[in-house]
N, C-alpha and C positions, 0 to 999 in steps of 0.2 A: 766497694774498692777502700783502698788504704786511705786516700784522702777523706771519704765519708766517714770512716771510722775515727780519723783524727778530729774531724769537724764536731762529730757527736760527742766526744769527749769534752771539748770546749763548750759545746751547748748545755751539757749537764750541769757544768759549774756555773754558768750564766743562769740559768733556770733556778738552781739551788739558791743563789744569792738574790734573785729576784723575789723568790717565795719567802725568804727570810725577811726582806725588806717590807713587803706586803703584811705578812701575819704577825711578826713580832714588833714591827716598829712604825705601823700604820700609814706606810706609803701606799696611796690611793690614787683616785683619779686627780689630775692636776686640777688646781684651784684657778689657774688662769689659762687663758687660751693660747694655742700657738705652740710650735716646736720649741722656742726658746724659754717659755714658761715651763714647759715639761722637763727640759734640760735643767733648769735652775732648781725646781723642786728635787729632782733626783739628785743633784749635786749636794743640796743643802741636807737632804735625807741621810746620803751616805757619809757626809761630814759629821752629822749628829751621831750616827751609829758608830763611827770610829772613835769620837769623843767619849761615848760611854764606854766602849772597851778600854780604852786608855785609863779611864778613871778607875774601872773595875780592876784592872791589872795593878794600879798603884795602892789599893786598898790591901 
């Protein structure tokens, strides 16, 4: 269906970003337990990746 096609396009983007975070930036199993720990680790990793990109663009 059209809805499935639209959702699969969104899922592809999410999986590509997840793969980049895991393989290029070391995002791995959460070091703390619980959902809040996972969310915090994800937020910090994404923040660090964005900082790396900004610094690279400034050079």
